[in-house]
N, CA, C and O atoms as CSV, one atom per row, in Angstrom:
chain,resi,resn,atom,element,x,y,z
A,1,UNK,N,N,0.826,-1.163,0.046
A,1,UNK,CA,C,0.010,-0.030,-0.023
A,1,UNK,C,C,0.907,1.221,0.040
A,1,UNK,O,O,1.880,1.297,0.790
A,2,UNK,N,N,0.520,2.173,-0.777
A,2,UNK,CA,C,1.331,3.453,-0.955
A,2,UNK,C,C,1.099,4.326,0.300
A,2,UNK,O,O,0.019,4.392,0.887
A,3,UNK,N,N,2.234,4.995,0.653
A,3,UNK,CA,C,2.075,6.025,1.759
A,3,UNK,C,C,1.605,7.283,1.125
A,3,UNK,O,O,2.034,7.617,0.021
A,4,UNK,N,N,0.712,8.014,1.803
A,4,UNK,CA,C,0.313,9.391,1.388
A,4,UNK,C,C,1.024,10.348,2.343
A,4,UNK,O,O,0.923,10.237,3.565
A,5,UNK,N,N,1.731,11.270,1.753
A,5,UNK,CA,C,2.564,12.166,2.546
A,5,UNK,C,C,2.106,13.668,2.311
A,5,UNK,O,O,2.037,14.141,1.176
A,6,UNK,N,N,1.829,14.318,3.344
A,6,UNK,CA,C,1.484,15.812,3.291
A,6,UNK,C,C,2.464,16.481,4.148
A,6,UNK,O,O,2.750,16.017,5.252
A,7,UNK,N,N,2.998,17.570,3.680
A,7,UNK,CA,C,3.885,18.440,4.386
A,7,UNK,C,C,3.598,19.853,4.185
A,7,UNK,O,O,2.915,20.227,3.232
A,8,UNK,N,N,4.133,20.719,5.115
A,8,UNK,CA,C,3.965,22.166,5.104
A,8,UNK,C,C,5.221,22.850,5.186
A,8,UNK,O,O,6.031,22.512,6.050
A,9,UNK,N,N,5.497,23.870,4.297
A,9,UNK,CA,C,6.642,24.707,4.407
A,9,UNK,C,C,6.197,26.154,4.274
A,9,UNK,O,O,5.011,26.390,4.046
A,10,UNK,N,N,7.060,27.109,4.400
A,10,UNK,CA,C,6.673,28.495,4.187
A,10,UNK,C,C,7.578,29.159,3.213
A,10,UNK,O,O,8.798,29.083,3.361
A,11,UNK,N,N,7.008,29.846,2.165
A,11,UNK,CA,C,7.653,30.558,1.197
A,11,UNK,C,C,7.697,32.031,1.608
A,11,UNK,O,O,6.653,32.572,1.972
A,12,UNK,N,N,8.843,32.705,1.571
A,12,UNK,CA,C,8.972,34.146,1.824
A,12,UNK,C,C,7.993,34.890,0.989
A,12,UNK,O,O,7.915,34.638,-0.213
A,13,UNK,N,N,7.216,35.823,1.565
A,13,UNK,CA,C,6.176,36.488,0.857
A,13,UNK,C,C,6.795,37.365,-0.248
A,13,UNK,O,O,6.185,37.517,-1.307
A,14,UNK,N,N,7.964,37.932,-0.035
A,14,UNK,CA,C,8.565,38.711,-1.058
A,14,UNK,C,C,9.100,37.923,-2.238
A,14,UNK,O,O,9.517,38.500,-3.242
A,15,UNK,N,N,9.087,36.626,-2.117
A,15,UNK,CA,C,9.623,35.740,-3.185
A,15,UNK,C,C,8.432,34.847,-3.708
A,15,UNK,O,O,8.697,33.945,-4.503
A,16,UNK,N,N,7.268,35.035,-3.342
A,16,UNK,CA,C,6.159,34.240,-3.665
A,16,UNK,C,C,5.969,34.071,-5.170
A,16,UNK,O,O,5.951,32.961,-5.702
A,17,UNK,N,N,5.823,35.264,-5.856
A,17,UNK,CA,C,5.612,35.189,-7.270
A,17,UNK,C,C,6.739,34.503,-8.075
A,17,UNK,O,O,6.473,33.778,-9.034
A,18,UNK,N,N,7.985,34.743,-7.672
A,18,UNK,CA,C,9.145,34.075,-8.304
A,18,UNK,C,C,9.127,32.641,-8.151
A,18,UNK,O,O,9.444,31.877,-9.063
A,19,UNK,N,N,8.710,32.221,-6.854
A,19,UNK,CA,C,8.672,30.779,-6.623
A,19,UNK,C,C,7.611,30.026,-7.455
A,19,UNK,O,O,7.793,28.885,-7.881
A,20,UNK,N,N,6.509,30.735,-7.653
A,20,UNK,CA,C,5.476,30.196,-8.552
A,20,UNK,C,C,6.024,30.104,-10.010
A,20,UNK,O,O,5.803,29.109,-10.701
A,21,UNK,N,N,6.690,31.091,-10.424
A,21,UNK,CA,C,7.247,31.136,-11.781
A,21,UNK,C,C,8.263,29.982,-11.964
A,21,UNK,O,O,8.268,29.286,-12.980
A,22,UNK,N,N,9.078,29.820,-10.988
A,22,UNK,CA,C,10.154,28.756,-11.101
A,22,UNK,C,C,9.522,27.328,-11.193
A,22,UNK,O,O,10.061,26.436,-11.849
A,23,UNK,N,N,8.413,27.161,-10.540
A,23,UNK,CA,C,7.747,25.837,-10.449
A,23,UNK,C,C,6.985,25.648,-11.757
A,23,UNK,O,O,6.591,24.520,-12.053
A,24,UNK,N,N,6.760,26.672,-12.541
A,24,UNK,CA,C,6.192,26.483,-13.898
A,24,UNK,C,C,7.241,25.907,-14.848
A,24,UNK,O,O,6.916,25.416,-15.929
A,25,UNK,N,N,8.509,25.976,-14.423
A,25,UNK,CA,C,9.660,25.544,-15.246
A,25,UNK,C,C,10.573,24.584,-14.487
A,25,UNK,O,O,11.792,24.715,-14.599
A,26,UNK,N,N,10.063,23.653,-13.744
A,26,UNK,CA,C,10.849,22.691,-13.089
A,26,UNK,C,C,11.647,21.901,-14.115
A,26,UNK,O,O,11.146,21.405,-15.124
A,27,UNK,N,N,12.982,21.820,-13.762
A,27,UNK,CA,C,13.923,21.147,-14.705
A,27,UNK,C,C,13.434,19.712,-15.016
A,27,UNK,O,O,13.050,18.958,-14.123
A,28,UNK,N,N,13.467,19.363,-16.354
A,28,UNK,CA,C,13.027,17.961,-16.748
A,28,UNK,C,C,13.815,16.940,-15.995
A,28,UNK,O,O,13.272,15.913,-15.589
A,29,UNK,N,N,15.112,17.200,-15.793
A,29,UNK,CA,C,15.875,16.095,-15.088
A,29,UNK,C,C,15.508,15.980,-13.581
A,29,UNK,O,O,15.712,14.939,-12.958
A,30,UNK,N,N,14.958,17.088,-13.019
A,30,UNK,CA,C,14.390,17.004,-11.633
A,30,UNK,C,C,13.156,16.240,-11.614
A,30,UNK,O,O,12.966,15.402,-10.733
A,31,UNK,N,N,12.267,16.480,-12.566
A,31,UNK,CA,C,10.996,15.707,-12.679
A,31,UNK,C,C,11.312,14.270,-12.892
A,31,UNK,O,O,10.608,13.463,-12.286
A,32,UNK,N,N,12.316,13.802,-13.702
A,32,UNK,CA,C,12.646,12.471,-13.918
A,32,UNK,C,C,13.233,11.894,-12.681
A,32,UNK,O,O,12.918,10.746,-12.368
A,33,UNK,N,N,14.077,12.595,-11.932
A,33,UNK,CA,C,14.588,12.062,-10.702
A,33,UNK,C,C,13.528,11.775,-9.684
A,33,UNK,O,O,13.591,10.770,-8.976
A,34,UNK,N,N,12.541,12.659,-9.601
A,34,UNK,CA,C,11.447,12.451,-8.608
A,34,UNK,C,C,10.678,11.184,-8.951
A,34,UNK,O,O,10.286,10.404,-8.083
A,35,UNK,N,N,10.466,11.000,-10.343
A,35,UNK,CA,C,9.709,9.800,-10.733
A,35,UNK,C,C,10.533,8.547,-10.460
A,35,UNK,O,O,9.975,7.542,-10.020
A,36,UNK,N,N,11.777,8.572,-10.693
A,36,UNK,CA,C,12.673,7.358,-10.566
A,36,UNK,C,C,12.779,7.101,-9.065
A,36,UNK,O,O,12.879,5.929,-8.701
A,37,UNK,N,N,12.767,8.045,-8.187
A,37,UNK,CA,C,12.879,7.873,-6.763
A,37,UNK,C,C,11.579,7.345,-6.178
A,37,UNK,O,O,11.560,6.937,-5.017
A,38,UNK,N,N,10.454,7.338,-6.967
A,38,UNK,CA,C,9.232,6.819,-6.488
A,38,UNK,C,C,8.181,7.799,-5.974
A,38,UNK,O,O,7.151,7.403,-5.430
A,39,UNK,N,N,8.482,9.153,-6.169
A,39,UNK,CA,C,7.467,10.135,-5.833
A,39,UNK,C,C,6.375,10.135,-6.988
A,39,UNK,O,O,6.614,10.351,-8.176
A,40,UNK,N,N,5.120,9.852,-6.425
A,40,UNK,CA,C,3.955,9.797,-7.351
A,40,UNK,C,C,2.947,10.758,-6.932
A,40,UNK,O,O,2.835,11.045,-5.740
A,41,UNK,N,N,2.126,11.331,-7.921
A,41,UNK,CA,C,1.119,12.260,-7.538
A,41,UNK,C,C,1.508,13.404,-6.696
A,41,UNK,O,O,0.786,13.878,-5.819
A,42,UNK,N,N,2.775,13.858,-7.028
A,42,UNK,CA,C,3.337,14.963,-6.241
A,42,UNK,C,C,2.736,16.296,-6.639
A,42,UNK,O,O,2.754,16.648,-7.818
A,43,UNK,N,N,2.231,17.007,-5.738
A,43,UNK,CA,C,1.634,18.310,-5.922
A,43,UNK,C,C,2.034,19.278,-4.910
A,43,UNK,O,O,2.271,18.927,-3.754
A,44,UNK,N,N,2.122,20.565,-5.331
A,44,UNK,CA,C,2.381,21.662,-4.333
A,44,UNK,C,C,1.236,22.638,-4.512
A,44,UNK,O,O,0.716,22.862,-5.605
A,45,UNK,N,N,0.856,23.234,-3.312
A,45,UNK,CA,C,-0.169,24.220,-3.260
A,45,UNK,C,C,0.378,25.358,-2.447
A,45,UNK,O,O,1.015,25.156,-1.413
A,46,UNK,N,N,0.120,26.578,-2.929
A,46,UNK,CA,C,0.680,27.801,-2.221
A,46,UNK,C,C,-0.413,28.735,-1.881
A,46,UNK,O,O,-1.094,29.235,-2.776
A,47,UNK,N,N,-0.621,29.006,-0.589
A,47,UNK,CA,C,-1.614,29.995,-0.150
A,47,UNK,C,C,-1.010,31.428,-0.200
A,47,UNK,O,O,0.201,31.624,-0.305
A,48,UNK,N,N,-1.922,32.394,-0.119
A,48,UNK,CA,C,-1.479,33.847,-0.220
A,48,UNK,C,C,-0.540,34.199,0.906
A,48,UNK,O,O,0.271,35.109,0.733
A,49,UNK,N,N,-0.596,33.507,2.109
A,49,UNK,CA,C,0.244,33.870,3.278
A,49,UNK,C,C,1.568,33.217,3.152
A,49,UNK,O,O,2.390,33.333,4.061
A,50,UNK,N,N,1.835,32.509,2.037
A,50,UNK,CA,C,3.177,31.828,1.919
A,50,UNK,C,C,3.159,30.363,2.347
A,50,UNK,O,O,4.147,29.668,2.109
A,51,UNK,N,N,2.051,29.833,2.990
A,51,UNK,CA,C,2.042,28.484,3.348
A,51,UNK,C,C,2.027,27.609,2.183
A,51,UNK,O,O,1.168,27.734,1.310
A,52,UNK,N,N,2.975,26.699,2.133
A,52,UNK,CA,C,3.231,25.824,0.992
A,52,UNK,C,C,2.810,24.333,1.490
A,52,UNK,O,O,3.399,23.810,2.436
A,53,UNK,N,N,1.855,23.744,0.861
A,53,UNK,CA,C,1.403,22.425,1.181
A,53,UNK,C,C,1.872,21.435,0.119
A,53,UNK,O,O,1.550,21.628,-1.053
A,54,UNK,N,N,2.579,20.437,0.452
A,54,UNK,CA,C,3.002,19.425,-0.512
A,54,UNK,C,C,2.375,18.115,-0.263
A,54,UNK,O,O,2.211,17.723,0.892
A,55,UNK,N,N,2.002,17.393,-1.320
A,55,UNK,CA,C,1.416,16.079,-1.210
A,55,UNK,C,C,2.049,15.149,-2.146
A,55,UNK,O,O,2.329,15.532,-3.282
A,56,UNK,N,N,2.303,13.918,-1.744
A,56,UNK,CA,C,2.853,12.895,-2.660
A,56,UNK,C,C,2.424,11.555,-2.156
A,56,UNK,O,O,1.963,11.386,-1.028
A,57,UNK,N,N,2.598,10.604,-3.046
A,57,UNK,CA,C,2.365,9.182,-2.696
A,57,UNK,C,C,3.601,8.454,-3.082
A,57,UNK,O,O,4.214,8.783,-4.097
A,58,UNK,N,N,4.027,7.404,-2.260
A,58,UNK,CA,C,5.132,6.596,-2.568
A,58,UNK,C,C,5.025,5.348,-1.763
A,58,UNK,O,O,4.241,5.283,-0.816
A,59,UNK,N,N,5.798,4.345,-2.114
A,59,UNK,CA,C,5.806,3.026,-1.429
A,59,UNK,C,C,6.363,3.182,-0.088
A,59,UNK,O,O,5.802,2.665,0.879
A,60,UNK,N,N,7.569,3.952,0.038
A,60,UNK,CA,C,8.259,4.010,1.286
A,60,UNK,C,C,8.905,5.391,1.293
A,60,UNK,O,O,9.882,5.614,0.578
A,61,UNK,N,N,8.349,6.374,2.129
A,61,UNK,CA,C,8.809,7.751,2.040
A,61,UNK,C,C,10.300,7.870,2.480
A,61,UNK,O,O,11.019,8.670,1.882
A,62,UNK,N,N,10.759,7.175,3.416
A,62,UNK,CA,C,12.145,7.287,3.843
A,62,UNK,C,C,13.075,6.879,2.610
A,62,UNK,O,O,14.040,7.569,2.284
A,63,UNK,N,N,12.742,5.805,2.007
A,63,UNK,CA,C,13.539,5.378,0.785
A,63,UNK,C,C,13.379,6.386,-0.396
A,63,UNK,O,O,14.361,6.653,-1.089
A,64,UNK,N,N,12.190,6.939,-0.635
A,64,UNK,CA,C,12.003,7.834,-1.753
A,64,UNK,C,C,12.789,9.148,-1.422
A,64,UNK,O,O,13.377,9.736,-2.329
A,65,UNK,N,N,12.806,9.593,-0.198
A,65,UNK,CA,C,13.513,10.798,0.193
A,65,UNK,C,C,15.002,10.575,0.067
A,65,UNK,O,O,15.714,11.441,-0.442
A,66,UNK,N,N,15.499,9.415,0.526
A,66,UNK,CA,C,16.920,9.063,0.457
A,66,UNK,C,C,17.347,9.017,-0.999
A,66,UNK,O,O,18.429,9.510,-1.319
A,67,UNK,N,N,16.563,8.456,-1.884
A,67,UNK,CA,C,16.906,8.259,-3.273
A,67,UNK,C,C,16.991,9.735,-3.901
A,67,UNK,O,O,17.889,9.962,-4.712
A,68,UNK,N,N,16.154,10.663,-3.579
A,68,UNK,CA,C,16.300,11.961,-4.058
A,68,UNK,C,C,17.532,12.634,-3.439
A,68,UNK,O,O,18.242,13.324,-4.170
A,69,UNK,N,N,17.807,12.494,-2.252
A,69,UNK,CA,C,18.927,13.114,-1.641
A,69,UNK,C,C,20.242,12.736,-2.278
A,69,UNK,O,O,21.207,13.501,-2.254
A,70,UNK,N,N,20.267,11.551,-2.845
A,70,UNK,CA,C,21.462,11.016,-3.441
A,70,UNK,C,C,21.730,11.553,-4.821
A,70,UNK,O,O,22.814,11.330,-5.359
A,71,UNK,N,N,20.743,12.286,-5.445
A,71,UNK,CA,C,20.965,12.755,-6.803
A,71,UNK,C,C,21.585,14.122,-6.880
A,71,UNK,O,O,21.308,14.965,-6.026
A,72,UNK,N,N,22.406,14.372,-7.859
A,72,UNK,CA,C,23.147,15.629,-8.064
A,72,UNK,C,C,22.042,16.670,-8.447
A,72,UNK,O,O,22.117,17.794,-7.950
A,73,UNK,N,N,21.026,16.361,-9.300
A,73,UNK,CA,C,20.125,17.304,-9.625
A,73,UNK,C,C,19.316,17.917,-8.414
A,73,UNK,O,O,18.983,19.103,-8.400
A,74,UNK,N,N,19.041,17.085,-7.463
A,74,UNK,CA,C,18.373,17.551,-6.259
A,74,UNK,C,C,19.158,18.498,-5.473
A,74,UNK,O,O,18.624,19.478,-4.954
A,75,UNK,N,N,20.462,18.232,-5.358
A,75,UNK,CA,C,21.402,19.210,-4.663
A,75,UNK,C,C,21.260,20.608,-5.313
A,75,UNK,O,O,21.150,21.620,-4.621
A,76,UNK,N,N,21.266,20.633,-6.676
A,76,UNK,CA,C,21.257,21.922,-7.332
A,76,UNK,C,C,19.889,22.588,-7.168
A,76,UNK,O,O,19.852,23.801,-6.959
A,77,UNK,N,N,18.787,21.887,-7.248
A,77,UNK,CA,C,17.507,22.365,-7.120
A,77,UNK,C,C,17.297,22.891,-5.659
A,77,UNK,O,O,16.729,23.966,-5.469
A,78,UNK,N,N,17.739,22.161,-4.689
A,78,UNK,CA,C,17.598,22.586,-3.375
A,78,UNK,C,C,18.333,23.883,-3.063
A,78,UNK,O,O,17.825,24.732,-2.330
A,79,UNK,N,N,19.515,24.029,-3.616
A,79,UNK,CA,C,20.338,25.301,-3.543
A,79,UNK,C,C,19.570,26.442,-4.051
A,79,UNK,O,O,19.511,27.505,-3.433
A,80,UNK,N,N,18.951,26.223,-5.225
A,80,UNK,CA,C,18.169,27.376,-5.874
A,80,UNK,C,C,16.926,27.691,-5.120
A,80,UNK,O,O,16.499,28.845,-5.129
A,81,UNK,N,N,16.310,26.739,-4.462
A,81,UNK,CA,C,14.998,26.982,-3.759
A,81,UNK,C,C,15.257,27.555,-2.311
A,81,UNK,O,O,14.323,28.061,-1.689
A,82,UNK,N,N,16.529,27.473,-1.774
A,82,UNK,CA,C,16.676,27.854,-0.411
A,82,UNK,C,C,16.360,29.378,-0.244
A,82,UNK,O,O,15.886,29.782,0.818
A,83,UNK,N,N,16.614,30.202,-1.254
A,83,UNK,CA,C,16.336,31.571,-1.209
A,83,UNK,C,C,14.866,31.914,-0.949
A,83,UNK,O,O,14.529,32.974,-0.423
A,84,UNK,N,N,13.999,30.955,-1.348
A,84,UNK,CA,C,12.531,31.146,-1.201
A,84,UNK,C,C,12.005,30.631,0.114
A,84,UNK,O,O,10.963,31.066,0.604
A,85,UNK,N,N,12.771,29.660,0.700
A,85,UNK,CA,C,12.316,28.993,1.896
A,85,UNK,C,C,13.106,29.267,3.157
A,85,UNK,O,O,12.669,28.978,4.271
A,86,UNK,N,N,14.296,29.840,2.945
A,86,UNK,CA,C,15.191,30.060,4.076
A,86,UNK,C,C,15.950,28.888,4.548
A,86,UNK,O,O,16.716,28.960,5.508
A,87,UNK,N,N,15.719,27.707,3.814
A,87,UNK,CA,C,16.392,26.370,4.116
A,87,UNK,C,C,16.220,25.535,3.043
A,87,UNK,O,O,15.453,25.877,2.143
A,88,UNK,N,N,16.894,24.350,2.989
A,88,UNK,CA,C,16.712,23.339,1.951
A,88,UNK,C,C,15.234,22.821,2.208
A,88,UNK,O,O,14.847,22.433,3.311
A,89,UNK,N,N,14.540,22.855,1.187
A,89,UNK,CA,C,13.129,22.384,1.241
A,89,UNK,C,C,13.142,20.863,1.739
A,89,UNK,O,O,12.354,20.459,2.593
A,90,UNK,N,N,14.025,20.125,1.180
A,90,UNK,CA,C,13.927,18.641,1.573
A,90,UNK,C,C,14.305,18.440,3.017
A,90,UNK,O,O,13.915,17.442,3.623
A,91,UNK,N,N,15.029,19.329,3.563
A,91,UNK,CA,C,15.400,19.198,5.059
A,91,UNK,C,C,14.248,19.675,5.964
A,91,UNK,O,O,14.197,19.294,7.134
A,92,UNK,N,N,13.309,20.514,5.436
A,92,UNK,CA,C,12.231,20.970,6.205
A,92,UNK,C,C,11.004,20.150,6.136
A,92,UNK,O,O,10.033,20.432,6.838
A,93,UNK,N,N,11.003,19.130,5.306
A,93,UNK,CA,C,9.848,18.261,5.116
A,93,UNK,C,C,9.582,17.376,6.407
A,93,UNK,O,O,10.366,16.480,6.718
A,94,UNK,N,N,8.542,17.640,7.080
A,94,UNK,CA,C,8.065,16.861,8.205
A,94,UNK,C,C,6.531,16.457,7.980
A,94,UNK,O,O,5.599,17.240,8.165
A,95,UNK,N,N,6.397,15.160,7.566
A,95,UNK,CA,C,4.983,14.789,7.289
A,95,UNK,C,C,4.014,15.071,8.283
A,95,UNK,O,O,4.305,14.886,9.465
A,96,UNK,N,N,2.860,15.511,7.942
A,96,UNK,CA,C,1.770,15.794,8.821
A,96,UNK,C,C,1.004,14.488,9.022
A,96,UNK,O,O,0.922,13.732,8.053
A,97,UNK,N,N,0.423,14.138,10.201
A,97,UNK,CA,C,-0.250,12.914,10.441
A,97,UNK,C,C,-1.578,12.931,9.605
A,97,UNK,O,O,-2.300,13.928,9.565
A,98,UNK,N,N,-1.836,11.843,8.985
A,98,UNK,CA,C,-3.128,11.629,8.313
A,98,UNK,C,C,-4.189,11.228,9.289
A,98,UNK,O,O,-3.982,10.267,10.030
A,99,UNK,N,N,-5.287,11.883,9.339
A,99,UNK,CA,C,-6.228,11.486,10.360
A,99,UNK,C,C,-7.608,11.005,9.681
A,99,UNK,O,O,-8.520,10.541,10.365
A,100,UNK,N,N,-7.688,11.145,8.328
A,100,UNK,CA,C,-8.875,10.696,7.601
A,100,UNK,C,C,-8.504,10.444,6.100
A,100,UNK,O,O,-7.778,11.214,5.471
A,101,UNK,N,N,-9.019,9.385,5.611
A,101,UNK,CA,C,-8.839,9.198,4.116
A,101,UNK,C,C,-10.188,8.438,3.622
A,101,UNK,O,O,-10.545,7.355,4.086
A,102,UNK,N,N,-10.822,9.088,2.712
A,102,UNK,CA,C,-12.084,8.463,2.098
A,102,UNK,C,C,-11.607,7.567,0.936
A,102,UNK,O,O,-11.127,8.048,-0.090
A,103,UNK,N,N,-11.745,6.376,1.120
A,103,UNK,CA,C,-11.440,5.377,0.113
A,103,UNK,C,C,-12.482,4.314,-0.070
A,103,UNK,O,O,-12.314,3.422,-0.902
């Protein structure tokens, strides 16, 4: 059974529009690395106050996260995104507990 992962980060308000623009142009090699690492149905949602909600499904989140951490493309992407989040996004991911799922 796939794990469903939801996490929350915060995008600096003065960088919000640029963050959205950059995600309209996610590097193809980053997209492929995510797929190969097992990240499925990965989505990001950004509120007006800078709250960023991420959602993904994977077989094993610890393994999927480790697989991404091992890629060169992820290191470059995280370095570029740090200006928006004040930290490496992948280091700030703390899954929220799931309390209900309609299935």
